N, C-alpha and C positions, 0 to 999 in steps of 0.2 A: 666888714660885715664880721662880724664870728658865728658860731651854734653854739649847743650843747653838744657832748663828748656824745648822747645816745642820738644827735641823728644823723650820722655817718655810719650808713651800713657796714659792716664786714666785709664788698666786695671785693677785695682780692681774693677770695678761696673761693668765691661762688662761682659758678660755673656756668656761663654763658650759649657759650656755640649748642646747638640743638640737639648733633647728636651725639654730645656727652650727655646727656640727659639721662635722669634712671626716668627705664619705662612711665609712664602714666599709672598712678597705687589702682583699682576697679571703685568704684562703687554709683553713683546713681548721677544719673544724665545730663550734663549743662548742657540747658536748651538755651539758643540763643540767635539773635533774631539780625541780621546784617542788613544794614543801607548801604546801598551802592553795588551792583557789581562791575566797579571798571577794575582801570589795572592795581589802586591803593590796598583793597581789596582780596584781590585775585593777579595778579601779579600779570609782570613785563618784561619783557626786554633789555628796558629803557634804564631799569635801577632794582636793589633790593626789596624793596616792600613788597610785603603779600602777610597782610594779614590772617587770613585763612588758613595759608599754610602753615602761619609759627601757633593756632591755639590747635590746629587734626595732631601738632608733637605735644603743646601743652594734654593737652585732653582726654585723645591718645580718642576707647572706642565711648566715650562716654560724652564726647562729644553730640550731639544732637542742632543740627540747625535748622530750627520750625520753619523761619521764613525769611526771602530773600526779598527786600524791599528797591527798584525800582520801577523806571517809567519805560527806560527802553526790555523790552520783553524780553525779543530776540536777545537780548545777548545776557539777560538773566538764563535765560533758557541751556544758552551756546555755555555758559562756566559753569552748570551743572550738570549736563550730562559730562563734562569734563569731567570733572567731580565723581561721578557716578561711571565712570569704564575705571575707575584707576583704586587703591588700598585705600580707601574713605567714605567709600557708599554708603556706608549704614549713618556718616553721618549725613547724609544728603539724599537720601536713597525715597527720605517725604516733606524735603521742602516743595513748600509753597512760593508763586511767583508776588506778591501782591503792584498792584501800580505808588502808590503812595502809604506814607504812613497812619491817611487816618481809616481807610481802607482793614491797611495791616493790626490797630487797636482798635475797628471793631469787634474784629474775625478770633478776637482771644478767649479762652474761658480757664477757668481754673485749673487746663490740665497740659494747658502748651503754655501759661502763664513765664518765660525769657525768668533767665539770667541773669541776662545782662543784654543790652542793646547798642552792638558793633556802626559804628555813622563815616562811613567812606565817601558821602556821599561829596560832592561841589560844595562849598563853603558860600556861594549863589542862593544857596535852598536850605539856609542854615538858620541860629544864633540873630532871631530877630523874631520882633512880637507879629506880623501882618502873616494870613494865612497862605500855607503854601512855602514860606520862609520856618514859619514856627515850629524844627520837629520835636528840639527839646522841653519846650513849655508844655508842649501838646506830650509828647512820655510822662514828662515829670509828675502834669494833671491826670495824666492815668496812668501809671505804671512807678508811683511814688518808691523811693528809696529803692528801684531797681536798676542795677549800676550802669554807664556808660562811654563805649569809649569815643572822643569826634574823634579826629585826622584836624588839623593842623591846617591858617589859620581858625579862628573858631567861627568867621561870617568871612562878606563881604560888604553886611550893613554897617550903619552909626556905629559909632561904638557906644553913646548912651543905651542904644536897644540894645545892645551886649549884652550889657553890665547891670539891663533889667532880667533879661537871663540867665544872667549868673545869678542872682538876688531868687531867682524862683527858683533856679536850681536846689539850689540850700538847701531855701523854706520846706520844702520840700523833702530834702534828707535824700536826695540822689546818688548817688556814689558815681563819678567821673571823672575819667584818666582822660589829659589829651596828647598831640602824638607829638610830644619837642622830646623826640627820642634822643637826641643828644647829648640829654642832660643825663640818662642810665649807661654814658659811654663807662669805662673805669677808671680810665683817663683822667675825664671830670667829675670823676668820683675822688678821682685820685687828689684832685686841687683843692674838692670839699676838704679833701680829711687834714690836709695839709695846711689851709685854714682857719679849719676848725679846734685845730692839735695842736698849735703855735700863738693862741689865740690873736691871731690877724685883725687886722683891718682891711680893707682893698682901697687904694686913696687913687684907683687909676685902673681903666679898664678899660680894652684900643683893640674892635674888631676890622677885619683887612676878609672883604669878599670879594674874587676877582673871579669871575665868573669865564668860561672856553663859552662861546656863543655862536660859531660856528655851522653848531648841527642842529639848534633850535630853532625848528622848520615850527613851530606849533604857531599862529597866530597870534590865538591871543591873549600870547606870553609877551607879544608887541602891544599889544592896547593894553595902558593902564587905564582902558575903561571899562576894557573886562575883567586884568588879572590887579587891579586895582599898581599897577607899577614891581618892581623889583623889592624893594623892602620889606613893604608890605605881603609879596610873595614868599619871596625866595628869603631876602634876611631875615628873616622872620627866625631864623633860625639862631641866628647869631645875635640878635637887640633879645633873645630869649638870656641866651647863658650869659650876657651882657647885667641883664638881671640875675641872673641866682648867684652870678660872683658878688657883683659890685651894690645890690640892694634894689628898690623903691630909689624911681627919677622922676625930681622934680619938674614937673611936661612944661614946665612953662618956661626955663631953660633951653630947651628946645633950640639949636642953633642947625642951620643947612643952608650948605652948594647947591646946588648940578648944575654940571656937565648935560644941555638940554642936543636934539639930533637938527640941532640945523644953525648952532656955532662953529666955527672954524672947527675946531678940535676934538666933533662930536659926530667927522666922519666912520664911517665902518665902514672898509673895504668888501670883506666876508662874510655881507647876510642874506640864508637863505629863506627868507621871505618878502612878501614882495611888500613894503610899508608903503610906500607913494598906496595903495589902496586902502590908511590906514588916513582918518584926519592928524593933520600936521598937532592940532593943539590933544591929540592924547594916545601922540608915540612915546617912550618910556625917554629919559634920562643915560644915557649912560653912563656918569661917574655922581653920584649922592654923597656929600660929604657932610654928615651933620660933629654936634657936639654941645654933653647939654650934663649938669651938674648931681648929682644924687641927693639921696634926702639925709646920707652923712656929711654930704662935702665933698666926697669924693668928684674926681670929671670920669666921663664917660664919650670913646668917642665906636665911626665909624665909617669906613669908608664901602661903596657898596660900587663894582666899576665892571662893567662890560666891556673887554678890553680884550681878552683872551684868544684863539684860535686852536681847531686841537678838539679837545677831550678834556682836560685837565684843568681842572680852578685850582685855583691857589686860594687858598680858606684858613688862617691865621684865629686867633683870639691870645690876647697880652692882659695877664692880673699883674699889678705891684702892687704889693704894700709894701712896709717898712722893714727892708732887709731882702727882699724875697723877689723875684719874678721867675713868674706863669705863666708857661707860653705853652700852649695848645696850637697843636699843626698836623693839619691835613685829615679833621674829623670825620668826616666821612669813608672814608676809604684808608685812610694808614693814618691811625688816630697816634699820635705819639706826642708825650708832654716830656717840656727839659726848663728845669731848676734850678735855681744858683738861691743857695741859702744866704746866709751873712755869716763873714767868714771865712767865704770858697767862694770863690768868683768863676769856678767851674761848673758847669752842670749836670746834671744829674741826668739821666735819659729813663724815661718810662711808658712801654707797650705790651698792650696786652694780647696778645693773638689768639684770635678764634673768638673776638667779642662781640659777639651780638646785639644791639641795642633793642632792635624791633624787637627780639625775644624776649628779652630782660622790662622794656613795658606790656607786653601782652600777659607773661607770665606774674607778675607783679599782682597786677587789675584782678586776674583769677584768684589769687594768693585768696585781695584780701574781701573777693566774693565769697572766696568756700570759708573759710577762718579769721571771718574782723578785721574790719580797717588798720587791725595795729599789724597782721601778716607779714603785712612787707612794704615796701615807700612808694606810694605814687607820685611821682615826681613832678608834675604838672596840674595841677587841680583846672577845674572850668575857669574856676579867677581869679587866680595868678596869667589864666590864657587871656584874658580878658584882660589886662595890666601889659603886659607882650605886648597882645592890638594897639594898642590904644597909644605906645610909645611908636611903633611902625607908621602910625597914622601919622604923631605932629612931626616924627620926620620929614615925611613926606610934606607938607602942611610947611614943616619953615624951610623946607627945598625948595615951595611957591609959592616964595613970601604971604601965604594965607591967614597972615598977624590974627581978624577977629577973628576965625577960625578956631586959631591957635591957644585961647588965651580962652576962649568956650569947650573945648578938649581937657586942657585942663585940668576944670575946675568940676567933670563930672566924679561922682562919687563910685568908688569903685569895691 
């Protein structure tokens, strides 16, 4: 998949470390509504996500959070209290808590109309058409052309409904960025640059995502009725990168096998949850191995494996083209790119210190809101993210040998 020269930004000279940013310029208030008072928006000790922290550094004293929308009022009050005791008190001193998006939309006045809605609520409560799960449609209908940030995956509902939501958002003109943050890594953009500058056609993409499960004690994650399984919930980032480099997938070609919990090789000895409390039919597979064809004719593959102890995952993505091998290693913690080019069997190595893809995706959306849609690249649109969601579902259906459902999914127009 090749691109025109101007599609890849000059990322190598763009500083993404927050502490190296120039102080925010003075200007009018930037009004923001935040959906979800949980870890994704407000941080935790479990990972690097914390959208509010990055928004504060991007906008400085201009940031005014007009609403925090979450049915867990106690949790919402807790995070607001912490913010109001810190140096960012001006951003949160007038924040109003709402139980749901409908209550908030009814309360908006011309003076409090937000520049953006930042959505970090669980995917089970969005991306659909039914009442209570139709957040994006409500925002698009009531606040057309208002920007949204949506965490991934876009939903846990049917792909067909998510596609309808994407069409509605596009019709209303809402600018949407979805949180596939790995696209914003400098090593990932370096890969895109190499492909673009050398007019390469990708021939194969191979992703390997092997997780360390020993300390994963959230029972919902081990229940595929709740989490939808590890490919849809976790390996979605690698499915997204596989599409980012390889292009669109012919979903009718997806083929997969899985290693299940009740097979001899599926026994795990370091489980930190009571899996017996989960119905057998809802327990997650230990391994999912999938292959597919891209519309270009290229071949893609993914292996997700629940296997390692300790804390460190093994995550590699290989991209091949005529004469080229691009190998992305450990994108979550120490992103490194190895490149083999024609005429040289030795690999080049690329690393970019202090790269923060979370800040980059936040910064790019804010820049687009303030300066127009061409101010910075939005690397994952809602429509594009629905296509990634469709691929993850296709892999699950193929691994469960649900042939008729896979054939129906392959016909959905996104």
